[in-house]
C-alpha positions in Angstrom: -25.0 -36.8 7.1 -23.6 -35.7 10.4 -27.2 -35.0 11.6 -28.2 -38.5 10.8 -25.0 -39.9 12.5 -25.7 -37.9 15.7 -29.2 -39.2 15.8 -28.0 -42.7 15.4 -25.5 -42.3 18.2 -28.1 -41.0 20.6 -30.5 -43.8 19.6 -27.8 -46.5 20.1 -27.0 -45.0 23.5 -30.7 -45.1 24.4 -31.0 -48.7 23.2 -27.9 -49.7 25.2 -29.3 -48.0 28.3 -32.6 -49.8 27.9 -30.7 -53.1 27.4 -28.7 -52.5 30.6 -32.0 -51.8 32.5 -33.5 -55.0 31.1 -30.4 -56.9 32.1 -30.6 -55.6 35.6 -34.3 -56.5 35.7 -33.5 -60.0 34.5 -30.8 -60.4 37.1 -33.3 -59.3 39.8 -35.8 -61.8 38.5 -33.2 -64.6 38.6 -32.4 -63.7 42.2 -36.1 -63.8 43.1 -36.6 -67.1 41.3 -33.6 -68.6 43.2 -35.2 -67.4 46.5 -38.6 -68.9 45.4 -36.9 -72.2 44.6 -35.3 -72.3 48.1 -38.7 -71.6 49.7 -40.3 -74.3 47.6 -37.6 -76.8 48.6 -38.2 -75.9 52.3 -42.0 -76.2 51.9 -41.6 -79.7 50.3 -39.4 -80.8 53.2 -42.0 -79.6 55.6 -44.7 -81.3 53.6 -42.7 -84.6 53.8 -42.4 -84.2 57.6 -46.2 -83.6 57.8 -46.9 -86.6 55.7 -44.7 -88.7 57.9 -46.5 -87.4 61.0 -49.9 -88.2 59.4 -48.7 -91.7 58.6 -47.4 -92.2 62.2 -50.7 -90.9 63.6 -52.7 -93.4 61.4 -50.5 -96.2 62.6 -51.0 -95.2 66.3 -54.7 -94.8 65.8 -54.9 -98.3 64.4 -53.5 -99.6 67.7 -55.5 -97.4 70.0 -57.3 -94.1 69.9 -56.3 -91.2 72.2 -59.4 -91.9 74.4 -58.4 -95.5 74.7 -54.8 -94.5 75.6 -56.1 -92.2 78.3 -58.4 -94.9 79.8 -55.5 -97.3 79.7 -53.3 -94.9 81.6 -56.0 -94.6 84.3 -56.3 -98.4 84.5 -52.5 -98.7 84.9 -52.6 -96.2 87.7 -55.4 -98.2 89.4 -53.4 -101.4 89.1 -50.3 -99.7 90.6 -52.4 -98.6 93.6 -53.8 -102.2 93.9 -50.3 -103.6 93.7 -49.1 -101.4 96.6 -52.2 -102.3 98.7 -51.9 -106.0 98.0 -48.2 -106.0 98.8 -48.9 -104.2 102.1 -51.7 -106.6 103.0 -49.5 -109.6 102.1 -46.7 -108.3 104.3 -49.1 -107.7 107.2 -50.5 -111.2 106.9 -47.0 -112.7 106.8 -46.2 -110.8 110.0 -49.4 -112.1 111.7 -48.6 -115.7 110.6 -45.0 -115.4 111.8 -46.2 -114.0 115.1 -48.7 -116.8 115.4 -46.0 -119.4 114.8 -43.7 -117.7 117.3 -46.5 -117.9 119.9 -47.2 -121.6 119.1 -43.5 -122.4 119.6 -43.5 -120.7 123.0 -46.5 -122.7 124.2 
């Protein structure tokens, strides 16, 4: 009987050791799963941001395409140059008219 009892003790220790190893493995898997859940949450947040950017781009493209915006920028620059030239010409004409009136008053 003592032979059987010793065998059972060794077997129960081995089973307990295997259970401890399995428990450690399960804990490791739980840790990895938690990490994966965090990564999935981060990826979903990024996906939401990308979706928002795609929606924004679609709304902007409905108004004007990038090529149209670039052309518009060039046109605005041309209009600003024209404004400066027109203002300068107007001031010059005003000065000439003022000088002409001054000369008319003198004579």
